[in-house]
PLY file of the C-alpha trace (Angstrom):
ply
format ascii 1.0
element vertex 502
property float x
property float y
property float z
element edge 501
property int vertex1
property int vertex2
end_header
0.00 0.00 0.00
1.34 3.39 -0.92
1.86 5.61 2.09
1.01 9.26 2.24
4.67 10.19 2.16
5.24 8.10 -0.95
2.36 9.67 -2.85
3.38 12.26 -5.44
0.27 14.25 -4.56
1.53 14.88 -1.03
2.98 18.44 -0.93
6.21 17.60 0.91
8.43 20.71 1.03
5.99 22.55 -1.25
2.41 23.76 -1.66
0.27 23.32 1.44
3.39 22.57 3.47
4.01 26.31 3.63
0.49 26.85 4.97
1.33 24.33 7.69
4.45 26.40 8.38
2.30 29.53 8.78
-0.08 27.66 11.09
2.86 26.42 13.17
4.16 29.99 13.32
0.80 31.19 14.68
0.73 28.46 17.33
4.25 29.24 18.52
3.61 32.99 18.30
0.58 32.75 20.58
1.55 29.99 23.01
5.28 30.60 23.47
5.01 34.35 22.95
2.39 34.59 25.67
4.33 32.27 27.97
7.61 34.13 27.51
5.84 37.40 28.38
4.22 35.95 31.49
6.88 37.64 33.60
4.88 40.87 33.28
1.83 39.12 34.75
4.10 37.47 37.32
5.03 40.83 38.81
1.42 42.05 38.67
0.08 38.94 40.44
2.62 39.44 43.24
1.46 43.05 43.63
-2.30 42.42 43.21
-2.56 39.58 45.72
0.49 40.41 47.86
1.62 36.85 47.19
5.10 35.33 47.55
6.93 34.20 44.43
6.73 30.55 45.47
2.91 30.54 45.36
2.94 31.60 41.70
5.75 29.24 40.74
3.71 26.35 42.18
1.01 27.14 39.62
3.69 27.13 36.92
4.89 23.74 38.18
1.37 22.33 37.89
1.22 23.80 34.39
4.33 21.94 33.28
3.13 18.65 34.83
-0.20 18.92 33.05
1.64 19.98 29.89
3.74 16.81 29.99
0.76 14.53 30.55
-1.37 16.17 27.87
1.57 16.09 25.43
1.97 12.35 26.00
-1.72 11.86 25.41
-1.92 13.98 22.26
1.26 12.63 20.68
0.74 8.94 21.41
-2.41 7.30 22.71
-4.52 10.32 21.77
-3.76 9.80 18.09
-6.37 7.03 18.19
-9.08 9.53 19.04
-8.36 12.70 17.07
-5.94 14.33 14.65
-3.32 16.99 15.37
-5.70 19.55 13.87
-8.33 18.71 16.49
-5.90 18.96 19.37
-4.65 22.39 18.30
-8.24 23.66 18.10
-8.99 22.23 21.55
-5.81 23.90 22.79
-7.16 27.27 21.71
-10.38 26.72 23.65
-8.52 25.65 26.79
-6.09 28.59 26.55
-8.92 31.11 26.28
-10.73 29.52 29.23
-7.56 29.62 31.34
-7.12 33.38 31.00
-10.82 34.16 31.38
-10.93 32.24 34.67
-7.73 33.94 35.82
-9.48 37.28 35.33
-12.16 36.52 37.94
-10.27 34.56 40.61
-10.53 35.92 44.18
-7.23 34.46 45.36
-3.85 33.59 43.84
-4.30 29.92 44.75
-6.89 29.61 41.97
-4.07 30.07 39.46
-3.37 26.36 39.99
-6.65 25.59 38.20
-6.54 28.29 35.52
-2.93 28.82 34.50
-1.84 25.50 35.99
-4.31 22.91 34.72
-6.22 24.57 31.88
-3.31 26.39 30.25
-1.13 23.31 30.75
-3.62 21.28 28.70
-3.72 24.02 26.07
0.07 24.07 25.87
0.32 20.29 25.50
-2.51 20.00 22.96
-1.19 22.73 20.67
2.61 22.91 20.80
3.65 19.26 20.35
1.06 18.30 17.69
1.88 21.45 15.69
5.58 20.55 15.63
4.86 16.95 14.62
2.59 18.08 11.79
5.29 20.46 10.57
7.84 17.62 10.59
5.54 15.46 8.44
5.20 18.09 5.72
8.93 18.88 5.43
11.83 16.54 4.69
14.74 18.19 2.89
13.80 21.65 4.15
12.87 20.56 7.66
15.71 22.44 9.37
14.87 25.73 7.69
11.12 25.22 8.16
11.58 24.49 11.85
13.69 27.61 12.31
11.22 29.80 10.42
8.28 28.33 12.31
9.96 28.99 15.64
10.50 32.60 14.69
7.06 32.90 16.24
8.87 32.82 19.58
10.80 35.95 18.65
7.82 37.73 17.15
5.65 36.77 20.12
8.28 38.05 22.55
8.44 41.25 20.51
4.69 41.87 20.17
3.17 40.59 23.41
5.12 42.70 25.98
4.00 46.15 24.71
0.47 44.81 24.16
0.32 43.38 27.69
1.79 46.57 29.16
-0.76 48.67 27.29
-3.60 46.42 28.46
-2.38 46.50 32.06
-2.18 50.30 32.03
-5.56 50.68 30.31
-7.71 47.89 31.81
-5.76 46.73 34.89
-4.75 43.11 35.49
-8.17 41.50 35.13
-9.11 43.35 31.97
-5.77 42.52 30.38
-6.29 38.81 31.13
-9.70 38.86 29.41
-8.31 40.45 26.24
-5.34 38.05 26.09
-7.78 35.15 26.47
-9.64 36.37 23.40
-6.41 36.70 21.43
-5.51 33.10 22.25
-8.67 31.92 20.50
-6.75 32.43 17.27
-5.16 29.06 18.03
-8.39 27.59 16.68
-7.74 29.32 13.36
-4.22 27.88 13.22
-5.55 24.43 13.99
-8.12 24.68 11.20
-5.27 25.26 8.71
-3.47 22.06 9.71
-4.85 19.76 7.06
-3.85 16.15 7.89
-1.35 14.66 5.48
-3.77 11.74 5.06
-5.91 14.12 3.00
-3.59 13.45 0.06
-3.70 9.66 0.34
-4.48 8.10 -3.02
-8.00 6.65 -3.04
-7.30 3.44 -4.89
-8.69 -0.03 -4.47
-6.85 -0.55 -1.21
-8.33 2.68 0.17
-11.83 1.61 -0.85
-11.38 -1.76 0.82
-10.24 -0.08 4.02
-13.27 2.19 3.91
-15.58 -0.84 3.82
-13.81 -2.24 6.89
-14.56 0.93 8.83
-10.99 2.25 9.10
-11.86 5.37 7.11
-13.76 8.02 8.93
-14.39 11.11 6.78
-13.47 12.44 3.36
-11.28 15.20 4.69
-9.52 13.16 7.36
-9.40 9.87 5.51
-8.32 7.49 8.19
-8.07 7.45 11.89
-4.61 8.50 13.00
-4.13 5.15 14.72
-1.73 2.98 12.76
-3.06 0.22 10.49
-0.97 -2.12 12.59
-3.29 -1.46 15.54
-6.21 -2.66 13.40
-4.29 -5.82 12.55
-3.46 -6.43 16.23
-7.11 -6.01 17.07
-8.23 -8.47 14.42
-5.56 -11.05 15.29
-6.51 -10.81 18.98
-10.16 -11.50 18.20
-9.19 -14.37 15.89
-7.07 -15.95 18.62
-10.00 -15.76 20.98
-12.19 -17.34 18.28
-9.83 -20.27 17.82
-10.00 -21.00 21.55
-13.80 -21.29 21.42
-15.20 -24.67 20.41
-17.62 -24.84 17.53
-17.19 -21.21 16.47
-15.29 -20.67 13.21
-12.86 -17.81 12.79
-14.66 -16.40 9.75
-17.78 -15.85 11.87
-15.80 -13.64 14.20
-14.38 -11.87 11.16
-17.92 -11.13 9.99
-18.79 -9.80 13.42
-15.80 -7.47 13.29
-16.84 -6.12 9.90
-20.43 -5.65 11.06
-19.28 -3.81 14.17
-16.98 -1.55 12.15
-19.73 -0.68 9.69
-22.09 0.24 12.51
-19.60 2.35 14.42
-18.20 4.15 11.35
-15.71 6.81 12.33
-15.85 5.66 15.98
-14.32 2.28 15.13
-10.85 3.33 16.23
-12.15 4.20 19.70
-13.99 0.88 19.88
-10.87 -0.95 18.79
-8.78 0.63 21.53
-11.35 -0.26 24.19
-11.61 -3.84 22.91
-7.85 -4.30 22.94
-7.68 -2.97 26.48
-10.25 -5.44 27.73
-9.27 -8.46 25.67
-5.94 -9.61 27.07
-2.60 -8.74 28.59
-1.29 -8.17 25.07
-3.80 -5.36 24.72
-2.56 -3.69 27.90
1.02 -3.88 26.68
-0.05 -2.41 23.36
-1.63 0.57 25.09
1.46 1.09 27.25
3.55 1.25 24.12
1.19 3.92 22.82
1.74 6.10 25.89
5.55 5.96 25.63
7.44 4.42 22.74
10.13 2.60 24.69
11.89 1.52 21.50
13.35 4.99 21.09
15.16 4.54 24.44
17.37 1.93 22.78
18.98 4.75 20.82
22.20 5.88 22.55
21.93 9.36 21.07
18.46 9.80 22.49
19.55 8.52 25.91
22.23 11.22 25.84
19.56 13.76 24.88
17.29 13.01 27.87
19.39 14.83 30.53
20.00 17.64 28.04
16.31 18.43 27.58
15.68 17.96 31.31
18.28 20.56 32.30
18.24 22.93 29.33
14.54 23.71 29.67
15.04 25.21 33.14
17.01 28.22 31.98
15.65 28.39 28.44
12.12 29.03 29.72
12.57 30.60 33.14
15.08 33.37 32.50
12.67 35.53 30.51
9.97 34.90 33.15
12.23 35.98 36.02
13.73 39.04 34.32
10.66 41.30 34.98
10.23 40.50 38.71
14.00 40.68 39.22
14.06 44.06 37.47
11.24 45.25 39.74
13.32 44.21 42.79
16.05 46.47 41.35
13.49 49.34 41.28
13.48 49.57 37.49
10.35 51.29 36.16
7.50 49.32 34.56
8.16 51.03 31.24
11.81 49.92 31.25
10.84 46.42 32.39
8.57 46.11 29.36
11.41 47.41 27.19
13.69 44.66 28.54
11.24 41.97 27.43
10.93 43.67 24.03
14.72 43.66 23.71
14.67 39.91 24.34
12.17 39.47 21.52
14.05 41.74 19.08
17.36 39.99 19.78
15.59 36.66 19.42
14.28 37.62 16.00
17.74 38.55 14.78
19.07 35.29 16.20
16.49 33.25 14.27
17.51 34.85 10.97
21.20 34.20 11.63
20.42 30.64 12.73
18.48 29.97 9.52
21.46 31.23 7.49
23.87 29.01 9.42
21.64 26.00 8.81
21.32 26.82 5.12
25.11 27.19 4.75
25.66 24.04 6.86
28.46 25.78 8.72
27.95 23.94 12.01
26.14 20.87 13.29
22.78 21.73 14.82
23.51 20.03 18.15
26.78 21.99 18.41
24.83 25.22 17.89
22.54 24.24 20.76
25.48 23.30 23.01
27.37 26.56 22.48
24.27 28.70 22.95
23.34 26.91 26.20
26.82 27.41 27.66
26.94 31.10 26.73
23.49 31.72 28.20
24.43 29.86 31.37
27.62 31.88 31.81
25.66 35.12 31.50
23.38 34.02 34.36
26.34 33.43 36.67
27.19 37.15 36.46
23.77 38.20 37.75
25.22 40.20 40.65
26.74 42.63 38.15
23.35 43.42 36.58
22.17 46.18 38.88
20.38 48.71 36.64
18.55 49.04 33.34
21.72 49.26 31.24
23.31 46.12 32.64
19.99 44.23 32.57
19.84 45.13 28.88
23.06 43.15 28.40
21.46 40.08 29.96
18.35 40.55 27.82
20.39 40.75 24.61
22.47 37.68 25.46
19.39 35.66 26.34
17.57 36.91 23.25
20.37 35.89 20.90
21.32 32.54 22.46
18.48 31.55 24.78
16.02 30.32 22.16
18.41 28.37 19.93
17.43 25.24 21.84
13.74 25.68 21.01
14.48 26.51 17.39
16.58 23.43 16.70
15.63 20.62 19.06
12.93 19.14 16.74
15.44 18.92 13.88
18.07 17.48 16.23
15.60 14.82 17.38
15.06 13.79 13.76
18.83 13.58 13.25
19.21 11.45 16.37
16.25 9.03 16.13
14.86 9.34 12.60
11.47 10.47 11.36
9.70 7.18 12.13
10.38 7.57 15.87
9.89 11.35 15.98
6.47 11.25 17.65
7.62 8.94 20.45
10.84 10.88 20.94
8.93 14.15 21.00
6.57 12.80 23.67
9.44 11.70 25.94
11.19 15.01 25.26
8.08 16.90 26.37
7.82 14.67 29.44
11.39 15.38 30.51
10.96 19.09 29.87
7.85 19.06 32.01
9.64 17.24 34.82
12.52 19.70 34.66
10.21 22.70 34.92
7.89 21.19 37.54
10.82 20.37 39.81
12.72 23.63 39.28
9.80 26.09 39.49
9.10 25.79 43.24
12.83 25.66 43.96
13.44 28.89 42.06
10.54 30.58 43.83
11.65 29.31 47.23
15.19 30.62 46.65
13.79 34.09 46.00
11.58 34.01 49.12
14.40 32.61 51.27
17.22 34.91 50.09
15.14 38.01 49.28
16.43 38.24 45.70
16.45 36.29 42.45
20.27 36.00 42.33
20.34 32.42 43.65
17.63 31.47 41.16
19.76 32.76 38.28
22.78 30.86 39.62
20.77 27.63 39.50
19.50 28.30 35.98
22.98 29.14 34.73
24.46 25.97 36.19
21.86 23.71 34.58
22.38 25.40 31.20
26.15 24.90 31.28
25.82 21.23 32.26
23.24 20.51 29.56
25.34 22.17 26.87
28.43 20.23 27.90
26.61 16.88 27.65
25.96 17.44 23.92
29.70 17.21 23.22
29.40 13.48 24.00
27.57 13.05 20.69
30.54 11.45 18.81
30.81 8.67 21.40
27.09 7.93 21.32
27.15 8.05 17.52
29.85 5.38 17.46
27.73 3.16 19.69
24.81 3.44 17.26
27.08 2.71 14.27
28.45 -0.42 15.93
24.93 -1.52 16.76
23.72 -1.04 13.18
26.75 -2.89 11.79
26.08 -5.79 14.13
22.44 -5.99 13.04
23.40 -5.95 9.35
25.95 -8.75 9.87
23.39 -10.90 11.67
20.86 -10.37 8.87
23.45 -11.38 6.25
24.23 -14.57 8.19
20.52 -15.43 8.37
20.13 -14.90 4.61
23.20 -17.04 3.95
21.77 -19.92 6.00
18.47 -19.69 4.18
0 1
1 2
2 3
3 4
4 5
5 6
6 7
7 8
8 9
9 10
10 11
11 12
12 13
13 14
14 15
15 16
16 17
17 18
18 19
19 20
20 21
21 22
22 23
23 24
24 25
25 26
26 27
27 28
28 29
29 30
30 31
31 32
32 33
33 34
34 35
35 36
36 37
37 38
38 39
39 40
40 41
41 42
42 43
43 44
44 45
45 46
46 47
47 48
48 49
49 50
50 51
51 52
52 53
53 54
54 55
55 56
56 57
57 58
58 59
59 60
60 61
61 62
62 63
63 64
64 65
65 66
66 67
67 68
68 69
69 70
70 71
71 72
72 73
73 74
74 75
75 76
76 77
77 78
78 79
79 80
80 81
81 82
82 83
83 84
84 85
85 86
86 87
87 88
88 89
89 90
90 91
91 92
92 93
93 94
94 95
95 96
96 97
97 98
98 99
99 100
100 101
101 102
102 103
103 104
104 105
105 106
106 107
107 108
108 109
109 110
110 111
111 112
112 113
113 114
114 115
115 116
116 117
117 118
118 119
119 120
120 121
121 122
122 123
123 124
124 125
125 126
126 127
127 128
128 129
129 130
130 131
131 132
132 133
133 134
134 135
135 136
136 137
137 138
138 139
139 140
140 141
141 142
142 143
143 144
144 145
145 146
146 147
147 148
148 149
149 150
150 151
151 152
152 153
153 154
154 155
155 156
156 157
157 158
158 159
159 160
160 161
161 162
162 163
163 164
164 165
165 166
166 167
167 168
168 169
169 170
170 171
171 172
172 173
173 174
174 175
175 176
176 177
177 178
178 179
179 180
180 181
181 182
182 183
183 184
184 185
185 186
186 187
187 188
188 189
189 190
190 191
191 192
192 193
193 194
194 195
195 196
196 197
197 198
198 199
199 200
200 201
201 202
202 203
203 204
204 205
205 206
206 207
207 208
208 209
209 210
210 211
211 212
212 213
213 214
214 215
215 216
216 217
217 218
218 219
219 220
220 221
221 222
222 223
223 224
224 225
225 226
226 227
227 228
228 229
229 230
230 231
231 232
232 233
233 234
234 235
235 236
236 237
237 238
238 239
239 240
240 241
241 242
242 243
243 244
244 245
245 246
246 247
247 248
248 249
249 250
250 251
251 252
252 253
253 254
254 255
255 256
256 257
257 258
258 259
259 260
260 261
261 262
262 263
263 264
264 265
265 266
266 267
267 268
268 269
269 270
270 271
271 272
272 273
273 274
274 275
275 276
276 277
277 278
278 279
279 280
280 281
281 282
282 283
283 284
284 285
285 286
286 287
287 288
288 289
289 290
290 291
291 292
292 293
293 294
294 295
295 296
296 297
297 298
298 299
299 300
300 301
301 302
302 303
303 304
304 305
305 306
306 307
307 308
308 309
309 310
310 311
311 312
312 313
313 314
314 315
315 316
316 317
317 318
318 319
319 320
320 321
321 322
322 323
323 324
324 325
325 326
326 327
327 328
328 329
329 330
330 331
331 332
332 333
333 334
334 335
335 336
336 337
337 338
338 339
339 340
340 341
341 342
342 343
343 344
344 345
345 346
346 347
347 348
348 349
349 350
350 351
351 352
352 353
353 354
354 355
355 356
356 357
357 358
358 359
359 360
360 361
361 362
362 363
363 364
364 365
365 366
366 367
367 368
368 369
369 370
370 371
371 372
372 373
373 374
374 375
375 376
376 377
377 378
378 379
379 380
380 381
381 382
382 383
383 384
384 385
385 386
386 387
387 388
388 389
389 390
390 391
391 392
392 393
393 394
394 395
395 396
396 397
397 398
398 399
399 400
400 401
401 402
402 403
403 404
404 405
405 406
406 407
407 408
408 409
409 410
410 411
411 412
412 413
413 414
414 415
415 416
416 417
417 418
418 419
419 420
420 421
421 422
422 423
423 424
424 425
425 426
426 427
427 428
428 429
429 430
430 431
431 432
432 433
433 434
434 435
435 436
436 437
437 438
438 439
439 440
440 441
441 442
442 443
443 444
444 445
445 446
446 447
447 448
448 449
449 450
450 451
451 452
452 453
453 454
454 455
455 456
456 457
457 458
458 459
459 460
460 461
461 462
462 463
463 464
464 465
465 466
466 467
467 468
468 469
469 470
470 471
471 472
472 473
473 474
474 475
475 476
476 477
477 478
478 479
479 480
480 481
481 482
482 483
483 484
484 485
485 486
486 487
487 488
488 489
489 490
490 491
491 492
492 493
493 494
494 495
495 496
496 497
497 498
498 499
499 500
500 501
């Protein structure tokens, strides 16, 4: 059967692929841009509710935990229920609800529900699926497309701070939250643009046969995103149960399967998953594999990557969030604080353009670019005691803007280089899980350090240390690459021996 990727009608690196790039840009612009500008709300929440920093960072920890769980669901087991397009649209609805609820809360503890749970679900449902869909539409130009798509981070960091500052000055904290919630509804528009790649599947005889069996669901989203292999596992499981029953032929069970599929229609995938769960231990194992693809953990390069993504996320996300409250502790004006966040976004935008040029010229390996940028960003954090006014804080903002987002811009392409496209979804899910664990563990620690010491200096020391360690680990890539080469050579030799014996 011809796959979607092998069909000449599929617009890989062309046509609708660029619309997917625009949709990915919108998702990143809204989700990451809003998140990176949350530092402005962070300072306002502390002032509005007279709350300690640790109480707000707990809500951020809950957000990252929920983000990890929802990412696992959307990228693995959730594929049996809906497409990436559906999850991005749902993410927009959850994101809007999160900010609307935050606008009416009577106490800061309710942020755990709004920005913690609801926005965490929105983050997980939109960010990961959007990146996966982008990776499916681009092959040769994947590196450039990923960099251009992640320019939404820079543009979001450039646009959201003055907008949020204007809304805070005009409508106060609660009014600003309501307006931002409405803006986040545009995630639904981005999701609507993400046409599934299955749309281009050739409708030949095989496709028609599958439609009769109930695998196909609609004309626009031709088949359920569950793999055909899951359908085969389901059928083989039922057949095995049929063979164990006396006096009942296997073909009768086959007819029952077809009848059930025809009745359920587009819901057959959901019915299949439930049947597999209840049928046997093999079904339970199959569902566990859907949650986390453990096969990718056999890859030495990916095992090296796990501590990198766990540690790198701490500084790559938190620095821009802690810059505004730290600047307020230094008695920098609100206008200058907003300007600092804008400087981060402007520097980030310039960095994305330079990064795209470096990738196009192939001047440096992508994982080396990530390693160097992480180390430079970490070193800048260790000099936090020297940033005492607006001018010196501008230096930190520029350094973080130029180097701080390289990790986000390149890690999807690096994952493809390390594990291959066929394991991208599973690797992305584990990557999101480790990032969520890193943030959920570090958030309360960073907030506690501020409350305990009275300043954010210790928090920046911790973020800088984790960035330097994570960047240094990536220089172990040649050793892990050799392990994978030896493993592949051993597999090829064994296969040749088997063929020779046959």
